[in-house]
PyMOL Python script that loads the backbone (N, CA, C, O; Angstrom):
from pymol import cmd

cmd.read_pdbstr("""\
ATOM      1  N   PHE A   1      -9.649  19.462   3.995  1.00  0.00           N
ATOM      2  CA  PHE A   1     -10.232  18.141   3.968  1.00  0.00           C
ATOM      3  C   PHE A   1      -9.847  17.438   2.675  1.00  0.00           C
ATOM      4  O   PHE A   1      -9.914  18.022   1.594  1.00  0.00           O
ATOM      5  N   MET A   2      -9.449  16.192   2.798  1.00  0.00           N
ATOM      6  CA  MET A   2      -9.147  15.365   1.626  1.00  0.00           C
ATOM      7  C   MET A   2      -9.842  14.026   1.825  1.00  0.00           C
ATOM      8  O   MET A   2      -9.838  13.475   2.926  1.00  0.00           O
ATOM      9  N   TYR A   3     -10.432  13.511   0.771  1.00  0.00           N
ATOM     10  CA  TYR A   3     -11.192  12.272   0.881  1.00  0.00           C
ATOM     11  C   TYR A   3     -10.357  11.082   1.328  1.00  0.00           C
ATOM     12  O   TYR A   3     -10.882  10.157   1.949  1.00  0.00           O
ATOM     13  N   GLY A   4      -9.074  11.092   1.023  1.00  0.00           N
ATOM     14  CA  GLY A   4      -8.215   9.977   1.434  1.00  0.00           C
ATOM     15  C   GLY A   4      -7.799  10.027   2.888  1.00  0.00           C
ATOM     16  O   GLY A   4      -7.233   9.060   3.398  1.00  0.00           O
ATOM     17  N   GLY A   5      -8.069  11.148   3.578  1.00  0.00           N
ATOM     18  CA  GLY A   5      -7.674  11.294   4.970  1.00  0.00           C
ATOM     19  C   GLY A   5      -6.183  11.557   5.107  1.00  0.00           C
ATOM     20  O   GLY A   5      -5.502  11.885   4.136  1.00  0.00           O
ATOM     21  N   SER A   6      -5.692  11.407   6.323  1.00  0.00           N
ATOM     22  CA  SER A   6      -4.279  11.666   6.557  1.00  0.00           C
ATOM     23  C   SER A   6      -3.457  10.381   6.403  1.00  0.00           C
ATOM     24  O   SER A   6      -3.991   9.272   6.433  1.00  0.00           O
ATOM     25  N   ILE A   7      -2.174  10.562   6.242  1.00  0.00           N
ATOM     26  CA  ILE A   7      -1.282   9.391   6.170  1.00  0.00           C
ATOM     27  C   ILE A   7      -1.305   8.655   7.514  1.00  0.00           C
ATOM     28  O   ILE A   7      -1.211   7.428   7.550  1.00  0.00           O
ATOM     29  N   TYR A   8      -1.429   9.399   8.618  1.00  0.00           N
ATOM     30  CA  TYR A   8      -1.526   8.774   9.933  1.00  0.00           C
ATOM     31  C   TYR A   8      -2.726   7.826   9.991  1.00  0.00           C
ATOM     32  O   TYR A   8      -2.593   6.675  10.406  1.00  0.00           O
ATOM     33  N   ASP A   9      -3.895   8.313   9.574  1.00  0.00           N
ATOM     34  CA  ASP A   9      -5.110   7.478   9.584  1.00  0.00           C
ATOM     35  C   ASP A   9      -4.938   6.249   8.701  1.00  0.00           C
ATOM     36  O   ASP A   9      -5.331   5.143   9.071  1.00  0.00           O
ATOM     37  N   PHE A  10      -4.348   6.459   7.530  1.00  0.00           N
ATOM     38  CA  PHE A  10      -4.133   5.351   6.604  1.00  0.00           C
ATOM     39  C   PHE A  10      -3.273   4.260   7.251  1.00  0.00           C
ATOM     40  O   PHE A  10      -3.585   3.073   7.152  1.00  0.00           O
ATOM     41  N   LEU A  11      -2.199   4.672   7.907  1.00  0.00           N
ATOM     42  CA  LEU A  11      -1.258   3.695   8.476  1.00  0.00           C
ATOM     43  C   LEU A  11      -1.754   3.080   9.773  1.00  0.00           C
ATOM     44  O   LEU A  11      -1.589   1.878   9.984  1.00  0.00           O
ATOM     45  N   HIS A  12      -2.363   3.880  10.651  1.00  0.00           N
ATOM     46  CA  HIS A  12      -2.680   3.402  11.996  1.00  0.00           C
ATOM     47  C   HIS A  12      -4.128   2.955  12.179  1.00  0.00           C
ATOM     48  O   HIS A  12      -4.384   1.953  12.846  1.00  0.00           O
ATOM     49  N   LYS A  13      -5.061   3.674  11.605  1.00  0.00           N
ATOM     50  CA  LYS A  13      -6.470   3.338  11.798  1.00  0.00           C
ATOM     51  C   LYS A  13      -6.959   2.322  10.781  1.00  0.00           C
ATOM     52  O   LYS A  13      -7.727   1.418  11.109  1.00  0.00           O
ATOM     53  N   ARG A  14      -6.501   2.482   9.527  1.00  0.00           N
ATOM     54  CA  ARG A  14      -6.947   1.559   8.479  1.00  0.00           C
ATOM     55  C   ARG A  14      -5.930   0.472   8.215  1.00  0.00           C
ATOM     56  O   ARG A  14      -6.151  -0.393   7.367  1.00  0.00           O
ATOM     57  N   LYS A  15      -4.806   0.503   8.938  1.00  0.00           N
ATOM     58  CA  LYS A  15      -3.744  -0.497   8.817  1.00  0.00           C
ATOM     59  C   LYS A  15      -3.262  -0.625   7.377  1.00  0.00           C
ATOM     60  O   LYS A  15      -2.958  -1.722   6.907  1.00  0.00           O
ATOM     61  N   GLY A  16      -3.198   0.505   6.685  1.00  0.00           N
ATOM     62  CA  GLY A  16      -2.739   0.512   5.303  1.00  0.00           C
ATOM     63  C   GLY A  16      -1.237   0.335   5.218  1.00  0.00           C
ATOM     64  O   GLY A  16      -0.511   0.523   6.194  1.00  0.00           O
ATOM     65  N   VAL A  17      -0.792  -0.029   4.034  1.00  0.00           N
ATOM     66  CA  VAL A  17       0.628  -0.227   3.769  1.00  0.00           C
ATOM     67  C   VAL A  17       0.941   0.432   2.431  1.00  0.00           C
ATOM     68  O   VAL A  17       0.198   0.268   1.464  1.00  0.00           O
ATOM     69  N   PHE A  18       2.031   1.172   2.378  1.00  0.00           N
ATOM     70  CA  PHE A  18       2.485   1.755   1.124  1.00  0.00           C
ATOM     71  C   PHE A  18       3.411   0.776   0.419  1.00  0.00           C
ATOM     72  O   PHE A  18       4.299   0.198   1.044  1.00  0.00           O
ATOM     73  N   LYS A  19       3.211   0.591  -0.855  1.00  0.00           N
ATOM     74  CA  LYS A  19       4.195  -0.120  -1.664  1.00  0.00           C
ATOM     75  C   LYS A  19       5.364   0.838  -1.889  1.00  0.00           C
ATOM     76  O   LYS A  19       5.174   2.054  -1.858  1.00  0.00           O
ATOM     77  N   LEU A  20       6.549   0.318  -2.110  1.00  0.00           N
ATOM     78  CA  LEU A  20       7.751   1.140  -2.213  1.00  0.00           C
ATOM     79  C   LEU A  20       7.614   2.302  -3.201  1.00  0.00           C
ATOM     80  O   LEU A  20       7.972   3.426  -2.849  1.00  0.00           O
ATOM     81  N   PRO A  21       7.109   2.082  -4.427  1.00  0.00           N
ATOM     82  CA  PRO A  21       6.990   3.216  -5.345  1.00  0.00           C
ATOM     83  C   PRO A  21       6.078   4.323  -4.801  1.00  0.00           C
ATOM     84  O   PRO A  21       6.362   5.507  -4.984  1.00  0.00           O
ATOM     85  N   SER A  22       4.991   3.941  -4.138  1.00  0.00           N
ATOM     86  CA  SER A  22       4.078   4.941  -3.560  1.00  0.00           C
ATOM     87  C   SER A  22       4.753   5.664  -2.393  1.00  0.00           C
ATOM     88  O   SER A  22       4.612   6.879  -2.251  1.00  0.00           O
ATOM     89  N   LEU A  23       5.475   4.932  -1.572  1.00  0.00           N
ATOM     90  CA  LEU A  23       6.178   5.532  -0.443  1.00  0.00           C
ATOM     91  C   LEU A  23       7.214   6.548  -0.915  1.00  0.00           C
ATOM     92  O   LEU A  23       7.349   7.627  -0.338  1.00  0.00           O
ATOM     93  N   LEU A  24       7.942   6.190  -1.968  1.00  0.00           N
ATOM     94  CA  LEU A  24       8.935   7.114  -2.522  1.00  0.00           C
ATOM     95  C   LEU A  24       8.262   8.357  -3.088  1.00  0.00           C
ATOM     96  O   LEU A  24       8.780   9.462  -2.930  1.00  0.00           O
ATOM     97  N   LYS A  25       7.100   8.193  -3.753  1.00  0.00           N
ATOM     98  CA  LYS A  25       6.380   9.337  -4.296  1.00  0.00           C
ATOM     99  C   LYS A  25       5.922  10.257  -3.179  1.00  0.00           C
ATOM    100  O   LYS A  25       6.031  11.478  -3.299  1.00  0.00           O
ATOM    101  N   VAL A  26       5.413   9.692  -2.099  1.00  0.00           N
ATOM    102  CA  VAL A  26       4.983  10.509  -0.941  1.00  0.00           C
ATOM    103  C   VAL A  26       6.180  11.279  -0.390  1.00  0.00           C
ATOM    104  O   VAL A  26       6.081  12.481  -0.142  1.00  0.00           O
ATOM    105  N   ALA A  27       7.300  10.605  -0.199  1.00  0.00           N
ATOM    106  CA  ALA A  27       8.496  11.253   0.357  1.00  0.00           C
ATOM    107  C   ALA A  27       8.971  12.383  -0.546  1.00  0.00           C
ATOM    108  O   ALA A  27       9.333  13.455  -0.060  1.00  0.00           O
ATOM    109  N   ILE A  28       8.972  12.154  -1.845  1.00  0.00           N
ATOM    110  CA  ILE A  28       9.398  13.191  -2.797  1.00  0.00           C
ATOM    111  C   ILE A  28       8.419  14.360  -2.785  1.00  0.00           C
ATOM    112  O   ILE A  28       8.837  15.517  -2.779  1.00  0.00           O
ATOM    113  N   ASP A  29       7.123  14.068  -2.782  1.00  0.00           N
ATOM    114  CA  ASP A  29       6.111  15.131  -2.779  1.00  0.00           C
ATOM    115  C   ASP A  29       6.217  15.985  -1.506  1.00  0.00           C
ATOM    116  O   ASP A  29       6.135  17.211  -1.574  1.00  0.00           O
ATOM    117  N   VAL A  30       6.396  15.345  -0.362  1.00  0.00           N
ATOM    118  CA  VAL A  30       6.544  16.080   0.895  1.00  0.00           C
ATOM    119  C   VAL A  30       7.806  16.951   0.838  1.00  0.00           C
ATOM    120  O   VAL A  30       7.785  18.114   1.241  1.00  0.00           O
ATOM    121  N   SER A  31       8.883  16.385   0.342  1.00  0.00           N
ATOM    122  CA  SER A  31      10.135  17.134   0.229  1.00  0.00           C
ATOM    123  C   SER A  31       9.973  18.352  -0.685  1.00  0.00           C
ATOM    124  O   SER A  31      10.461  19.438  -0.370  1.00  0.00           O
ATOM    125  N   LYS A  32       9.296  18.169  -1.803  1.00  0.00           N
ATOM    126  CA  LYS A  32       9.069  19.298  -2.719  1.00  0.00           C
ATOM    127  C   LYS A  32       8.194  20.363  -2.063  1.00  0.00           C
ATOM    128  O   LYS A  32       8.449  21.558  -2.215  1.00  0.00           O
ATOM    129  N   GLY A  33       7.175  19.938  -1.343  1.00  0.00           N
ATOM    130  CA  GLY A  33       6.309  20.893  -0.650  1.00  0.00           C
ATOM    131  C   GLY A  33       7.050  21.673   0.414  1.00  0.00           C
ATOM    132  O   GLY A  33       6.875  22.886   0.528  1.00  0.00           O
ATOM    133  N   MET A  34       7.877  20.994   1.196  1.00  0.00           N
ATOM    134  CA  MET A  34       8.658  21.676   2.224  1.00  0.00           C
ATOM    135  C   MET A  34       9.687  22.610   1.598  1.00  0.00           C
ATOM    136  O   MET A  34       9.935  23.697   2.120  1.00  0.00           O
ATOM    137  N   ASN A  35      10.282  22.201   0.495  1.00  0.00           N
ATOM    138  CA  ASN A  35      11.236  23.057  -0.207  1.00  0.00           C
ATOM    139  C   ASN A  35      10.546  24.334  -0.702  1.00  0.00           C
ATOM    140  O   ASN A  35      11.094  25.430  -0.583  1.00  0.00           O
ATOM    141  N   TYR A  36       9.351  24.183  -1.252  1.00  0.00           N
ATOM    142  CA  TYR A  36       8.586  25.348  -1.711  1.00  0.00           C
ATOM    143  C   TYR A  36       8.320  26.310  -0.560  1.00  0.00           C
ATOM    144  O   TYR A  36       8.519  27.518  -0.693  1.00  0.00           O
ATOM    145  N   LEU A  37       7.870  25.768   0.572  1.00  0.00           N
ATOM    146  CA  LEU A  37       7.601  26.627   1.733  1.00  0.00           C
ATOM    147  C   LEU A  37       8.851  27.359   2.183  1.00  0.00           C
ATOM    148  O   LEU A  37       8.805  28.562   2.440  1.00  0.00           O
ATOM    149  N   HIS A  38       9.956  26.657   2.280  1.00  0.00           N
ATOM    150  CA  HIS A  38      11.203  27.269   2.755  1.00  0.00           C
ATOM    151  C   HIS A  38      11.721  28.311   1.768  1.00  0.00           C
ATOM    152  O   HIS A  38      12.269  29.330   2.186  1.00  0.00           O
ATOM    153  N   GLN A  39      11.559  28.076   0.465  1.00  0.00           N
ATOM    154  CA  GLN A  39      11.972  29.061  -0.527  1.00  0.00           C
ATOM    155  C   GLN A  39      11.168  30.350  -0.420  1.00  0.00           C
ATOM    156  O   GLN A  39      11.625  31.420  -0.820  1.00  0.00           O
ATOM    157  N   ASN A  40       9.951  30.226   0.132  1.00  0.00           N
ATOM    158  CA  ASN A  40       9.079  31.382   0.309  1.00  0.00           C
ATOM    159  C   ASN A  40       9.079  31.868   1.756  1.00  0.00           C
ATOM    160  O   ASN A  40       8.155  32.560   2.185  1.00  0.00           O
ATOM    161  N   ASN A  41      10.119  31.503   2.504  1.00  0.00           N
ATOM    162  CA  ASN A  41      10.303  31.943   3.890  1.00  0.00           C
ATOM    163  C   ASN A  41       9.117  31.588   4.788  1.00  0.00           C
ATOM    164  O   ASN A  41       8.735  32.359   5.668  1.00  0.00           O
ATOM    165  N   ILE A  42       8.549  30.422   4.553  1.00  0.00           N
ATOM    166  CA  ILE A  42       7.465  29.917   5.393  1.00  0.00           C
ATOM    167  C   ILE A  42       7.979  28.712   6.150  1.00  0.00           C
ATOM    168  O   ILE A  42       8.560  27.798   5.565  1.00  0.00           O
ATOM    169  N   ILE A  43       7.764  28.716   7.457  1.00  0.00           N
ATOM    170  CA  ILE A  43       8.166  27.585   8.286  1.00  0.00           C
ATOM    171  C   ILE A  43       6.907  26.830   8.676  1.00  0.00           C
ATOM    172  O   ILE A  43       5.993  27.412   9.259  1.00  0.00           O
ATOM    173  N   HIS A  44       6.848  25.545   8.361  1.00  0.00           N
ATOM    174  CA  HIS A  44       5.641  24.749   8.638  1.00  0.00           C
ATOM    175  C   HIS A  44       5.450  24.515  10.130  1.00  0.00           C
ATOM    176  O   HIS A  44       4.347  24.713  10.639  1.00  0.00           O
ATOM    177  N   ARG A  45       6.477  24.105  10.834  1.00  0.00           N
ATOM    178  CA  ARG A  45       6.511  23.896  12.282  1.00  0.00           C
ATOM    179  C   ARG A  45       5.774  22.678  12.806  1.00  0.00           C
ATOM    180  O   ARG A  45       5.918  22.357  13.985  1.00  0.00           O
ATOM    181  N   ASP A  46       4.997  21.988  11.997  1.00  0.00           N
ATOM    182  CA  ASP A  46       4.266  20.838  12.523  1.00  0.00           C
ATOM    183  C   ASP A  46       4.131  19.743  11.469  1.00  0.00           C
ATOM    184  O   ASP A  46       3.034  19.260  11.190  1.00  0.00           O
ATOM    185  N   LEU A  47       5.272  19.360  10.887  1.00  0.00           N
ATOM    186  CA  LEU A  47       5.265  18.318   9.878  1.00  0.00           C
ATOM    187  C   LEU A  47       5.148  16.966  10.551  1.00  0.00           C
ATOM    188  O   LEU A  47       6.050  16.547  11.276  1.00  0.00           O
ATOM    189  N   LYS A  48       4.036  16.281  10.315  1.00  0.00           N
ATOM    190  CA  LYS A  48       3.802  14.942  10.870  1.00  0.00           C
ATOM    191  C   LYS A  48       2.776  14.238  10.007  1.00  0.00           C
ATOM    192  O   LYS A  48       2.080  14.866   9.209  1.00  0.00           O
ATOM    193  N   ALA A  49       2.689  12.931  10.174  1.00  0.00           N
ATOM    194  CA  ALA A  49       1.809  12.109   9.335  1.00  0.00           C
ATOM    195  C   ALA A  49       0.354  12.562   9.416  1.00  0.00           C
ATOM    196  O   ALA A  49      -0.369  12.475   8.424  1.00  0.00           O
ATOM    197  N   ALA A  50      -0.086  13.039  10.569  1.00  0.00           N
ATOM    198  CA  ALA A  50      -1.467  13.472  10.736  1.00  0.00           C
ATOM    199  C   ALA A  50      -1.769  14.740   9.922  1.00  0.00           C
ATOM    200  O   ALA A  50      -2.932  15.039   9.650  1.00  0.00           O
ATOM    201  N   ASN A  51      -0.726  15.482   9.536  1.00  0.00           N
ATOM    202  CA  ASN A  51      -0.922  16.703   8.743  1.00  0.00           C
ATOM    203  C   ASN A  51      -0.639  16.501   7.262  1.00  0.00           C
ATOM    204  O   ASN A  51      -0.657  17.461   6.491  1.00  0.00           O
ATOM    205  N   LEU A  52      -0.382  15.280   6.864  1.00  0.00           N
ATOM    206  CA  LEU A  52      -0.158  14.965   5.452  1.00  0.00           C
ATOM    207  C   LEU A  52      -1.426  14.308   4.911  1.00  0.00           C
ATOM    208  O   LEU A  52      -1.736  13.165   5.248  1.00  0.00           O
ATOM    209  N   LEU A  53      -2.147  15.036   4.076  1.00  0.00           N
ATOM    210  CA  LEU A  53      -3.439  14.559   3.586  1.00  0.00           C
ATOM    211  C   LEU A  53      -3.284  13.927   2.214  1.00  0.00           C
ATOM    212  O   LEU A  53      -2.434  14.320   1.416  1.00  0.00           O
ATOM    213  N   MET A  54      -4.142  12.924   1.959  1.00  0.00           N
ATOM    214  CA  MET A  54      -4.092  12.173   0.705  1.00  0.00           C
ATOM    215  C   MET A  54      -5.418  12.299  -0.021  1.00  0.00           C
ATOM    216  O   MET A  54      -6.467  12.490   0.594  1.00  0.00           O
ATOM    217  N   ASP A  55      -5.349  12.187  -1.351  1.00  0.00           N
ATOM    218  CA  ASP A  55      -6.589  12.077  -2.109  1.00  0.00           C
ATOM    219  C   ASP A  55      -6.865  10.583  -2.298  1.00  0.00           C
ATOM    220  O   ASP A  55      -6.227   9.751  -1.652  1.00  0.00           O
ATOM    221  N   ASN A  56      -7.789  10.244  -3.158  1.00  0.00           N
ATOM    222  CA  ASN A  56      -8.151   8.833  -3.346  1.00  0.00           C
ATOM    223  C   ASN A  56      -7.244   8.117  -4.335  1.00  0.00           C
ATOM    224  O   ASN A  56      -7.345   6.900  -4.492  1.00  0.00           O
ATOM    225  N   ASN A  57      -6.368   8.841  -4.996  1.00  0.00           N
ATOM    226  CA  ASN A  57      -5.453   8.245  -5.974  1.00  0.00           C
ATOM    227  C   ASN A  57      -4.176   7.785  -5.297  1.00  0.00           C
ATOM    228  O   ASN A  57      -3.759   8.360  -4.292  1.00  0.00           O
ATOM    229  N   GLU A  58      -3.552   6.744  -5.850  1.00  0.00           N
ATOM    230  CA  GLU A  58      -2.271   6.300  -5.292  1.00  0.00           C
ATOM    231  C   GLU A  58      -1.171   7.167  -5.797  1.00  0.00           C
ATOM    232  O   GLU A  58      -0.010   6.959  -5.444  1.00  0.00           O
TER     233      GLU A  58
END
""", "prot")
cmd.dss("prot")
cmd.show_as("cartoon", "prot")
cmd.util.cbc("prot")
cmd.orient("prot")
């Protein structure tokens, strides 16, 4: 559970919009997380906006 909810909820239910710097940070953070998993032989198998959780900070 994260107080910010999922990226899916932010975009579709709350009609939120990412500014470009925030969008790039999200993309980089997701890429780093996936790289970490793959380096440790873990396959996520369900990468989607509903599974990307946010905190209250931008």
